[in-house]
DOZAKOL-155484 format. One record per residue (C-alpha): residue number from 0; x, y, z. Coordinates in nm, 3 decimals. Layout:
! DOZAKOL-155484
> NUM | X | Y | Z
...
END
This chain:
! DOZAKOL-155484
> 0 | 9.072 | 9.190 | 14.827
> 1 | 9.350 | 9.137 | 14.578
> 2 | 9.266 | 8.987 | 14.242
> 3 | 9.609 | 8.828 | 14.227
> 4 | 9.676 | 8.721 | 14.581
> 5 | 10.040 | 8.650 | 14.648
> 6 | 10.155 | 8.866 | 14.354
> 7 | 10.315 | 9.143 | 14.554
> 8 | 10.602 | 9.355 | 14.421
> 9 | 10.923 | 9.166 | 14.372
> 10 | 11.231 | 9.297 | 14.547
> 11 | 11.428 | 9.535 | 14.328
> 12 | 11.162 | 9.576 | 14.059
> 13 | 11.215 | 9.882 | 13.841
> 14 | 10.944 | 10.148 | 13.847
> 15 | 10.705 | 10.103 | 13.560
> 16 | 10.793 | 10.448 | 13.425
> 17 | 11.143 | 10.332 | 13.326
> 18 | 11.184 | 10.389 | 12.950
> 19 | 11.361 | 10.185 | 12.686
> 20 | 11.448 | 10.323 | 12.345
> 21 | 11.471 | 10.077 | 12.054
> 22 | 11.790 | 10.087 | 11.844
> 23 | 11.575 | 10.177 | 11.545
> 24 | 11.214 | 10.250 | 11.459
> 25 | 11.165 | 9.910 | 11.292
> 26 | 11.366 | 9.594 | 11.231
> 27 | 11.377 | 9.451 | 10.878
> 28 | 11.621 | 9.302 | 10.632
> 29 | 11.853 | 9.200 | 10.913
> 30 | 11.906 | 9.546 | 11.062
> 31 | 11.749 | 9.825 | 11.264
> 32 | 11.601 | 10.090 | 11.041
> 33 | 11.499 | 10.451 | 11.040
> 34 | 11.182 | 10.490 | 10.838
> 35 | 11.006 | 10.740 | 10.618
> 36 | 10.734 | 10.805 | 10.877
> 37 | 10.724 | 10.758 | 11.251
> 38 | 10.476 | 10.772 | 11.537
> 39 | 10.507 | 10.856 | 11.905
> 40 | 10.436 | 10.595 | 12.173
> 41 | 10.296 | 10.725 | 12.501
> 42 | 10.175 | 10.580 | 12.828
> 43 | 9.798 | 10.569 | 12.770
> 44 | 9.725 | 10.649 | 13.135
> 45 | 9.968 | 10.934 | 13.199
> 46 | 10.044 | 11.058 | 12.849
> 47 | 10.417 | 11.030 | 12.922
> 48 | 10.642 | 11.006 | 12.616
> 49 | 10.792 | 10.656 | 12.579
> 50 | 10.957 | 10.656 | 12.238
> 51 | 10.920 | 10.680 | 11.863
> 52 | 10.862 | 10.389 | 11.625
> 53 | 10.794 | 10.344 | 11.256
> 54 | 10.463 | 10.407 | 11.092
> 55 | 10.559 | 10.157 | 10.825
> 56 | 10.458 | 10.241 | 10.470
> 57 | 10.331 | 9.984 | 10.221
> 58 | 10.663 | 10.004 | 10.036
> 59 | 10.860 | 9.939 | 10.356
> 60 | 10.644 | 9.639 | 10.438
> 61 | 10.684 | 9.500 | 10.088
> 62 | 11.061 | 9.536 | 10.107
> 63 | 11.075 | 9.366 | 10.447
> 64 | 10.866 | 9.070 | 10.333
> 65 | 11.061 | 9.042 | 10.007
> 66 | 11.378 | 9.008 | 10.215
> 67 | 11.220 | 8.734 | 10.426
> 68 | 11.110 | 8.551 | 10.111
> 69 | 11.469 | 8.563 | 9.984
> 70 | 11.602 | 8.436 | 10.318
> 71 | 11.364 | 8.143 | 10.321
> 72 | 11.436 | 8.057 | 9.957
> 73 | 11.813 | 8.056 | 10.017
> 74 | 11.769 | 7.859 | 10.338
> 75 | 11.562 | 7.595 | 10.161
> 76 | 11.815 | 7.567 | 9.880
> 77 | 12.087 | 7.510 | 10.141
> 78 | 11.871 | 7.242 | 10.308
> 79 | 11.845 | 7.474 | 10.613
> 80 | 12.198 | 7.378 | 10.715
> 81 | 12.267 | 7.745 | 10.789
> 82 | 12.038 | 7.737 | 11.094
> 83 | 11.948 | 7.376 | 11.183
> 84 | 11.695 | 7.268 | 11.442
> 85 | 11.947 | 7.231 | 11.723
> 86 | 12.063 | 7.590 | 11.675
> 87 | 11.704 | 7.713 | 11.666
> 88 | 11.638 | 7.526 | 11.991
> 89 | 11.946 | 7.674 | 12.159
> 90 | 11.863 | 8.029 | 12.050
> 91 | 11.510 | 8.010 | 12.189
> 92 | 11.634 | 7.850 | 12.509
> 93 | 11.884 | 8.133 | 12.548
> 94 | 11.612 | 8.389 | 12.475
> 95 | 11.401 | 8.249 | 12.758
> 96 | 11.698 | 8.278 | 12.993
> 97 | 11.768 | 8.635 | 12.887
> 98 | 11.406 | 8.737 | 12.930
> 99 | 11.405 | 8.605 | 13.285
> 100 | 11.727 | 8.795 | 13.355
> 101 | 11.578 | 9.114 | 13.207
> 102 | 11.232 | 9.068 | 13.358
> 103 | 11.230 | 9.401 | 13.541
> 104 | 11.312 | 9.596 | 13.224
> 105 | 11.047 | 9.415 | 13.022
> 106 | 10.792 | 9.462 | 13.300
> 107 | 10.855 | 9.835 | 13.276
> 108 | 10.804 | 9.830 | 12.898
> 109 | 10.484 | 9.623 | 12.907
> 110 | 10.343 | 9.820 | 13.200
> 111 | 10.419 | 10.160 | 13.049
> 112 | 10.290 | 10.128 | 12.694
> 113 | 9.986 | 9.909 | 12.756
> 114 | 9.688 | 9.887 | 12.989
> 115 | 9.811 | 9.621 | 13.233
> 116 | 9.865 | 9.688 | 13.599
> 117 | 10.223 | 9.651 | 13.716
> 118 | 10.134 | 9.313 | 13.870
> 119 | 9.976 | 9.190 | 13.548
> 120 | 10.274 | 9.315 | 13.346
> 121 | 10.513 | 9.126 | 13.570
> 122 | 10.311 | 8.809 | 13.526
> 123 | 10.302 | 8.849 | 13.147
> 124 | 10.681 | 8.873 | 13.125
> 125 | 10.715 | 8.549 | 13.322
> 126 | 10.468 | 8.380 | 13.088
> 127 | 10.649 | 8.505 | 12.779
> 128 | 10.973 | 8.351 | 12.907
> 129 | 10.786 | 8.024 | 12.957
> 130 | 10.645 | 8.047 | 12.604
> 131 | 10.993 | 8.082 | 12.459
> 132 | 11.113 | 7.790 | 12.672
> 133 | 10.825 | 7.575 | 12.551
> 134 | 10.906 | 7.676 | 12.193
> 135 | 11.267 | 7.565 | 12.242
> 136 | 11.140 | 7.225 | 12.352
> 137 | 10.884 | 7.175 | 12.075
> 138 | 11.114 | 6.994 | 11.832
> 139 | 10.916 | 6.676 | 11.892
> 140 | 10.630 | 6.829 | 11.694
> 141 | 10.846 | 6.811 | 11.381
> 142 | 10.868 | 6.434 | 11.383
> 143 | 10.758 | 6.257 | 11.066
> 144 | 10.631 | 5.906 | 11.006
> 145 | 10.666 | 5.618 | 10.764
> 146 | 10.417 | 5.580 | 10.480
> 147 | 10.271 | 5.226 | 10.443
> 148 | 10.319 | 5.185 | 10.069
> 149 | 10.294 | 4.808 | 10.110
> 150 | 9.928 | 4.849 | 10.209
> 151 | 9.835 | 4.862 | 9.839
> 152 | 9.947 | 4.653 | 9.546
> 153 | 10.038 | 4.975 | 9.366
> 154 | 10.295 | 5.049 | 9.636
> 155 | 10.498 | 4.732 | 9.596
> 156 | 10.873 | 4.783 | 9.593
> 157 | 10.845 | 5.133 | 9.730
> 158 | 10.968 | 5.286 | 10.054
> 159 | 10.879 | 5.628 | 10.188
> 160 | 10.820 | 5.861 | 10.476
> 161 | 10.681 | 6.204 | 10.559
> 162 | 10.856 | 6.487 | 10.739
> 163 | 10.720 | 6.818 | 10.869
> 164 | 10.851 | 7.111 | 10.667
> 165 | 10.819 | 7.485 | 10.740
> 166 | 10.556 | 7.664 | 10.536
> 167 | 10.774 | 7.970 | 10.475
> 168 | 10.694 | 8.332 | 10.556
> 169 | 10.466 | 8.395 | 10.856
> 170 | 10.283 | 8.727 | 10.888
> 171 | 10.182 | 8.793 | 11.249
> 172 | 9.948 | 9.065 | 11.376
> 173 | 9.921 | 9.102 | 11.753
> 174 | 9.689 | 9.297 | 11.989
> 175 | 9.751 | 9.544 | 12.271
> 176 | 9.628 | 9.339 | 12.564
> 177 | 9.920 | 9.091 | 12.572
> 178 | 10.188 | 9.284 | 12.383
> 179 | 10.477 | 9.056 | 12.476
> 180 | 10.348 | 8.705 | 12.534
> 181 | 10.129 | 8.695 | 12.224
> 182 | 10.425 | 8.804 | 12.013
> 183 | 10.628 | 8.524 | 12.175
> 184 | 10.345 | 8.282 | 12.094
> 185 | 10.381 | 8.358 | 11.724
> 186 | 10.755 | 8.415 | 11.694
> 187 | 10.873 | 8.120 | 11.906
> 188 | 10.688 | 7.842 | 11.719
> 189 | 10.750 | 8.004 | 11.379
> 190 | 11.127 | 8.017 | 11.430
> 191 | 11.150 | 7.672 | 11.589
> 192 | 10.967 | 7.526 | 11.289
> 193 | 11.219 | 7.683 | 11.048
> 194 | 10.999 | 7.962 | 10.918
> 195 | 11.078 | 8.331 | 10.886
> 196 | 10.838 | 8.583 | 11.040
> 197 | 10.722 | 8.945 | 11.014
> 198 | 10.536 | 9.091 | 11.313
> 199 | 10.309 | 9.393 | 11.305
> 200 | 10.235 | 9.478 | 11.668
> 201 | 9.936 | 9.684 | 11.772
> 202 | 9.985 | 10.055 | 11.715
> 203 | 9.951 | 10.128 | 12.089
> 204 | 10.204 | 9.871 | 12.209
> 205 | 10.494 | 9.828 | 11.962
> 206 | 10.782 | 9.866 | 12.209
> 207 | 10.735 | 9.520 | 12.363
> 208 | 10.771 | 9.354 | 12.022
> 209 | 11.077 | 9.560 | 11.932
> 210 | 11.239 | 9.483 | 12.267
> 211 | 11.173 | 9.112 | 12.214
> 212 | 11.333 | 9.131 | 11.870
> 213 | 11.644 | 9.288 | 12.024
> 214 | 11.656 | 9.009 | 12.283
> 215 | 11.614 | 8.736 | 12.019
> 216 | 11.905 | 8.877 | 11.822
> 217 | 12.116 | 8.874 | 12.138
> 218 | 12.015 | 8.511 | 12.189
> 219 | 12.144 | 8.408 | 11.848
> 220 | 11.844 | 8.436 | 11.615
> 221 | 11.975 | 8.541 | 11.271
> 222 | 11.856 | 8.890 | 11.190
> 223 | 11.738 | 8.799 | 10.842
> 224 | 11.474 | 8.561 | 10.983
> 225 | 11.262 | 8.815 | 11.167
> 226 | 11.109 | 9.157 | 11.102
> 227 | 10.912 | 9.386 | 11.334
> 228 | 10.710 | 9.645 | 11.144
> 229 | 10.518 | 9.890 | 11.362
> 230 | 10.242 | 10.068 | 11.182
> 231 | 9.872 | 10.112 | 11.130
> 232 | 9.609 | 9.962 | 10.900
> 233 | 9.811 | 10.036 | 10.585
> 234 | 10.099 | 9.824 | 10.711
> 235 | 9.865 | 9.549 | 10.821
> 236 | 9.683 | 9.531 | 10.490
> 237 | 10.009 | 9.522 | 10.295
> 238 | 10.150 | 9.251 | 10.520
> 239 | 9.862 | 9.004 | 10.501
> 240 | 9.808 | 9.053 | 10.128
> 241 | 10.174 | 9.020 | 10.024
> 242 | 10.198 | 8.729 | 9.775
> 243 | 10.513 | 8.599 | 9.945
> 244 | 10.338 | 8.534 | 10.276
> 245 | 10.250 | 8.169 | 10.340
> 246 | 10.084 | 8.190 | 10.684
> 247 | 9.881 | 8.469 | 10.844
> 248 | 9.858 | 8.448 | 11.224
> 249 | 9.615 | 8.705 | 11.363
> 250 | 9.487 | 8.778 | 11.713
> 251 | 9.212 | 9.036 | 11.741
> 252 | 8.845 | 9.105 | 11.673
> 253 | 8.604 | 8.928 | 11.442
> 254 | 8.539 | 9.223 | 11.210
> 255 | 8.908 | 9.281 | 11.152
> 256 | 8.953 | 8.908 | 11.104
> 257 | 8.697 | 8.911 | 10.823
> 258 | 8.898 | 9.182 | 10.649
> 259 | 9.224 | 8.992 | 10.705
> 260 | 9.070 | 8.677 | 10.556
> 261 | 8.946 | 8.871 | 10.253
> 262 | 9.287 | 9.024 | 10.191
> 263 | 9.485 | 8.707 | 10.260
> 264 | 9.279 | 8.485 | 10.034
> 265 | 9.362 | 8.116 | 9.996
> 266 | 9.654 | 8.059 | 10.230
> 267 | 9.701 | 7.919 | 10.580
> 268 | 9.516 | 8.127 | 10.839
> 269 | 9.553 | 8.103 | 11.217
> 270 | 9.311 | 8.329 | 11.403
> 271 | 9.234 | 8.372 | 11.772
> 272 | 8.932 | 8.599 | 11.795
> 273 | 8.820 | 8.590 | 12.157
> 274 | 8.469 | 8.529 | 12.277
> 275 | 8.194 | 8.573 | 12.531
> 276 | 8.309 | 8.315 | 12.785
> 277 | 8.058 | 8.143 | 13.016
> 278 | 8.095 | 8.007 | 13.369
> 279 | 7.836 | 7.770 | 13.514
> 280 | 7.777 | 7.736 | 13.890
> 281 | 7.606 | 7.415 | 14.009
> 282 | 7.502 | 7.281 | 14.349
> 283 | 7.738 | 7.193 | 14.631
> 284 | 8.028 | 7.432 | 14.569
> 285 | 8.188 | 7.688 | 14.799
> 286 | 7.997 | 7.992 | 14.676
> 287 | 8.230 | 8.246 | 14.837
> 288 | 8.541 | 8.093 | 14.679
> 289 | 8.355 | 8.059 | 14.349
> 290 | 8.254 | 8.425 | 14.359
> 291 | 8.615 | 8.527 | 14.422
> 292 | 8.732 | 8.321 | 14.124
> 293 | 8.464 | 8.482 | 13.907
> 294 | 8.564 | 8.833 | 14.019
> 295 | 8.927 | 8.761 | 13.933
> 296 | 8.833 | 8.610 | 13.597
> 297 | 8.590 | 8.886 | 13.502
> 298 | 8.778 | 9.197 | 13.612
> 299 | 9.147 | 9.112 | 13.582
> 300 | 9.319 | 9.330 | 13.319
> 301 | 9.001 | 9.543 | 13.331
> 302 | 8.826 | 9.269 | 13.135
> 303 | 9.054 | 9.325 | 12.832
> 304 | 9.128 | 8.957 | 12.803
> 305 | 9.001 | 8.709 | 12.547
> 306 | 8.947 | 8.457 | 12.832
> 307 | 8.763 | 8.700 | 13.059
> 308 | 8.449 | 8.572 | 13.233
> 309 | 8.160 | 8.755 | 13.070
> 310 | 7.850 | 8.557 | 13.165
> 311 | 7.772 | 8.347 | 13.472
> 312 | 7.489 | 8.092 | 13.485
> 313 | 7.389 | 7.998 | 13.840
> 314 | 7.134 | 7.733 | 13.939
> 315 | 6.839 | 7.926 | 14.080
> 316 | 6.868 | 7.794 | 14.437
> 317 | 7.211 | 7.957 | 14.476
> 318 | 7.162 | 8.264 | 14.260
> 319 | 7.101 | 8.518 | 14.537
> 320 | 7.386 | 8.395 | 14.757
> 321 | 7.640 | 8.382 | 14.473
> 322 | 7.532 | 8.726 | 14.351
> 323 | 7.564 | 8.866 | 14.702
> 324 | 7.919 | 8.737 | 14.743
> 325 | 8.019 | 8.858 | 14.397
> 326 | 7.871 | 9.205 | 14.451
> 327 | 8.047 | 9.240 | 14.787
> 328 | 8.383 | 9.135 | 14.645
> 329 | 8.349 | 9.361 | 14.344
> 330 | 8.277 | 9.660 | 14.565
> 331 | 8.602 | 9.600 | 14.754
> 332 | 8.830 | 9.581 | 14.453
> 333 | 9.098 | 9.846 | 14.433
> 334 | 9.038 | 10.051 | 14.117
> 335 | 9.309 | 10.298 | 14.025
> 336 | 9.637 | 10.364 | 13.849
> 337 | 9.799 | 10.072 | 13.671
> 338 | 10.131 | 10.188 | 13.816
> 339 | 10.016 | 10.131 | 14.175
> 340 | 10.110 | 9.790 | 14.317
> 341 | 9.784 | 9.777 | 14.513
> 342 | 9.558 | 9.825 | 14.210
> 343 | 9.332 | 9.535 | 14.114
> 344 | 9.158 | 9.700 | 13.818
> 345 | 9.330 | 9.966 | 13.613
> 346 | 9.213 | 10.173 | 13.316
> 347 | 9.121 | 10.043 | 12.974
> 348 | 9.361 | 10.101 | 12.688
> 349 | 9.213 | 10.446 | 12.617
> 350 | 8.913 | 10.668 | 12.675
> 351 | 8.746 | 10.551 | 12.354
> 352 | 8.750 | 10.191 | 12.479
> 353 | 8.595 | 10.293 | 12.811
> 354 | 8.327 | 10.495 | 12.632
> 355 | 8.250 | 10.194 | 12.414
> 356 | 8.195 | 9.978 | 12.724
> 357 | 7.989 | 10.254 | 12.887
> 358 | 7.767 | 10.281 | 12.578
> 359 | 7.705 | 9.908 | 12.565
> 360 | 7.608 | 9.896 | 12.933
> 361 | 7.373 | 10.193 | 12.886
> 362 | 7.209 | 10.010 | 12.594
> 363 | 7.166 | 9.699 | 12.807
> 364 | 7.009 | 9.901 | 13.088
> 365 | 6.768 | 10.056 | 12.838
> 366 | 6.666 | 9.700 | 12.746
> 367 | 6.593 | 9.620 | 13.112
> 368 | 6.926 | 9.514 | 13.264
> 369 | 6.979 | 9.598 | 13.632
> 370 | 7.315 | 9.733 | 13.751
> 371 | 7.425 | 9.560 | 14.074
> 372 | 7.771 | 9.720 | 14.089
> 373 | 7.981 | 9.964 | 13.890
> 374 | 7.868 | 10.118 | 13.560
> 375 | 8.062 | 10.437 | 13.631
> 376 | 8.327 | 10.575 | 13.396
> 377 | 8.606 | 10.816 | 13.484
> 378 | 8.814 | 10.896 | 13.176
> 379 | 8.960 | 10.558 | 13.064
> 380 | 8.863 | 10.378 | 13.385
> 381 | 8.536 | 10.186 | 13.402
> 382 | 8.426 | 10.054 | 13.739
> 383 | 8.387 | 9.673 | 13.759
> 384 | 8.026 | 9.614 | 13.664
> 385 | 7.770 | 9.341 | 13.740
> 386 | 7.448 | 9.318 | 13.540
> 387 | 7.140 | 9.104 | 13.608
> 388 | 6.783 | 9.066 | 13.479
> 389 | 6.904 | 9.008 | 13.125
> 390 | 6.746 | 8.805 | 12.848
> 391 | 6.960 | 8.501 | 12.757
> 392 | 7.016 | 8.637 | 12.405
> 393 | 7.086 | 8.998 | 12.504
> 394 | 7.385 | 9.124 | 12.302
> 395 | 7.578 | 9.217 | 12.614
> 396 | 7.553 | 8.851 | 12.717
> 397 | 7.631 | 8.685 | 12.385
> 398 | 7.874 | 8.933 | 12.223
> 399 | 8.225 | 8.995 | 12.354
> 400 | 8.248 | 9.324 | 12.542
> 401 | 8.623 | 9.334 | 12.618
> 402 | 8.577 | 9.532 | 12.936
> 403 | 8.511 | 9.484 | 13.311
> 404 | 8.147 | 9.376 | 13.280
> 405 | 7.992 | 9.044 | 13.384
> 406 | 7.632 | 8.931 | 13.348
> 407 | 7.478 | 8.694 | 13.605
> 408 | 7.178 | 8.482 | 13.504
> 409 | 6.970 | 8.226 | 13.693
> 410 | 6.910 | 7.884 | 13.533
> 411 | 6.695 | 7.585 | 13.624
> 412 | 6.971 | 7.325 | 13.612
> 413 | 7.290 | 7.224 | 13.430
> 414 | 7.102 | 7.134 | 13.112
> 415 | 6.945 | 7.480 | 13.103
> 416 | 7.285 | 7.636 | 13.169
> 417 | 7.451 | 7.449 | 12.882
> 418 | 7.170 | 7.537 | 12.643
> 419 | 7.200 | 7.905 | 12.730
> 420 | 7.580 | 7.902 | 12.728
> 421 | 7.585 | 7.755 | 12.377
> 422 | 7.375 | 8.041 | 12.236
> 423 | 7.677 | 8.263 | 12.177
> 424 | 7.868 | 8.235 | 11.851
> 425 | 8.200 | 8.305 | 12.024
> 426 | 8.298 | 8.095 | 12.323
> 427 | 8.671 | 8.054 | 12.350
> 428 | 8.678 | 7.883 | 12.689
> 429 | 8.425 | 7.798 | 12.959
> 430 | 8.419 | 7.706 | 13.327
> 431 | 8.193 | 7.486 | 13.536
> 432 | 8.186 | 7.468 | 13.915
> 433 | 8.034 | 7.149 | 14.058
> 434 | 8.119 | 6.870 | 14.304
> 435 | 7.950 | 6.609 | 14.083
> 436 | 8.230 | 6.461 | 13.871
> 437 | 7.994 | 6.287 | 13.629
> 438 | 7.791 | 6.604 | 13.579
> 439 | 8.109 | 6.803 | 13.529
> 440 | 8.237 | 6.574 | 13.255
> 441 | 7.900 | 6.555 | 13.081
> 442 | 7.868 | 6.932 | 13.092
> 443 | 8.222 | 6.976 | 12.959
> 444 | 8.147 | 6.748 | 12.665
> 445 | 7.834 | 6.943 | 12.574
> 446 | 7.973 | 7.295 | 12.603
> 447 | 8.068 | 7.450 | 12.270
> 448 | 8.405 | 7.593 | 12.367
> 449 | 8.770 | 7.536 | 12.286
> 450 | 8.847 | 7.442 | 12.647
> 451 | 8.639 | 7.376 | 12.956
> 452 | 8.782 | 7.438 | 13.303
> 453 | 8.624 | 7.224 | 13.576
> 454 | 8.604 | 7.400 | 13.915
> 455 | 8.777 | 7.701 | 13.763
> 456 | 8.676 | 7.992 | 13.544
> 457 | 8.733 | 8.044 | 13.173
> 458 | 9.025 | 8.270 | 13.263
> 459 | 9.285 | 7.995 | 13.296
> 460 | 9.541 | 7.887 | 13.043
> 461 | 9.885 | 7.739 | 13.034
> 462 | 10.090 | 7.821 | 12.728
> 463 | 10.136 | 7.457 | 12.626
> 464 | 9.760 | 7.408 | 12.576
> 465 | 9.604 | 7.386 | 12.232
> 466 | 9.435 | 7.726 | 12.237
> 467 | 9.140 | 7.840 | 12.030
> 468 | 8.763 | 7.822 | 12.002
> 469 | 8.488 | 7.707 | 11.772
> 470 | 8.280 | 7.889 | 11.512
> 471 | 8.352 | 8.266 | 11.527
> 472 | 8.611 | 8.232 | 11.806
> 473 | 8.881 | 8.163 | 11.552
> 474 | 9.055 | 7.932 | 11.308
> 475 | 9.304 | 7.667 | 11.413
> 476 | 9.487 | 7.645 | 11.743
> 477 | 9.766 | 7.837 | 11.909
> 478 | 9.962 | 7.702 | 12.204
> 479 | 10.325 | 7.626 | 12.130
> 480 | 10.311 | 7.269 | 11.999
> 481 | 9.986 | 7.328 | 11.811
> 482 | 10.132 | 7.638 | 11.647
> 483 | 10.447 | 7.450 | 11.538
> 484 | 10.226 | 7.191 | 11.372
> 485 | 10.005 | 7.458 | 11.212
> 486 | 10.308 | 7.642 | 11.071
> 487 | 10.444 | 7.327 | 10.907
> 488 | 10.309 | 7.070 | 10.664
> 489 | 10.386 | 6.705 | 10.591
> 490 | 10.611 | 6.638 | 10.295
> 491 | 10.627 | 6.284 | 10.154
> 492 | 10.940 | 6.136 | 10.004
> 493 | 10.898 | 5.802 | 9.825
> 494 | 11.165 | 5.584 | 9.670
> 495 | 11.113 | 5.314 | 9.412
> 496 | 11.354 | 5.034 | 9.497
> 497 | 11.369 | 4.880 | 9.151
> 498 | 11.527 | 5.068 | 8.866
> 499 | 11.345 | 5.125 | 8.537
> 500 | 11.525 | 5.118 | 8.210
END
């Protein structure tokens, strides 16, 4: 079985081992830079050398953000006439075109430095191009409105309106699991809105962000409006705490997010923090097709996906049949090298990540969980794993695992399923399979999640959606239009029509 049916190799695709060397180790102050320190980027599966990038120092980060602050200040003083909205739109549109033209090269970069299979890498590049295209078309989100001053006696003889204005300097920190598209999700809306932006990509996957910066420059984005600053925790801390930063956009884990929030203080925060995503299976559905959808949603990208299916609640009458189908399909998945076109489930980002997943499964088994498939680690690869016989509040059910592990639990009915699903503090998206339209809509309204997919799993998203969760799943919403709104603020201009003397 293929997790991504119909996603065979495209004619002429470059081998994933093809390397690209950035023009410099970082990009800041409008130019490519050599830096005081550097770090080596390798393929995490093979260990092959891919390139060298900056290990940005605190001083280098400060200088880069200072330059962005100056750019935004000068741009504001010039009423942004130097790079108006129509030019921003055209540059992003051109960037989307260029990315599609260079899809094979970017697929090689994403597939080499990260943990995605070649098929998943190819799909991410296509999505990143769509994200840039959506960003180019998001100018409608900048529309203002009139202010009804005449609605109060104090507003007589006044006329006014509000417009959406860029907040200023955006600091973006991105993860390893979507090293290109999640950068596009931050850079595209920020630039379209008239902001300037500094990106710190994950230490393991900086080449995708640097390659995107090179492409944006080719598309016409002014170099002084963007910085890419590879580095570790020191660079990240300096970036989010810099007093010139107006917006911090972070995608990652909850514990790191707490530290980011502490360092950033009182400023605009956008955070997408993942979650333990539930899927509910009701009566009357095609259990074989549902099991296949669950397998794809749980084990795609080796479970290293914030939308991954982590827990499945099945009405008791169908529990055994659904579990049987899911176990059979899981056993027939192709587990192997990410560079192999036939691979369904590749390795995790590194051995430490696989050991972390292994340890959590072993803890769950010690608490009484039963392994129905998988639970075997080989270096950085962890076999797709199904667990049953778990308590509803077991940590492996309620806490995000970020690996190829799914828990299957029997429930009495939809009400029981919703009550159990809502136990977790992090539910980014959810899915419900049922043929009862009324039950589906009622269940969707009651689930505590940022999005509910009816007759689909949690692992579905289009890049135009408002994207985010509730409670500990994050702050605010990504998705192109939502991000443009979040990175701007209304500014009121009011005119008194009578002179005072």
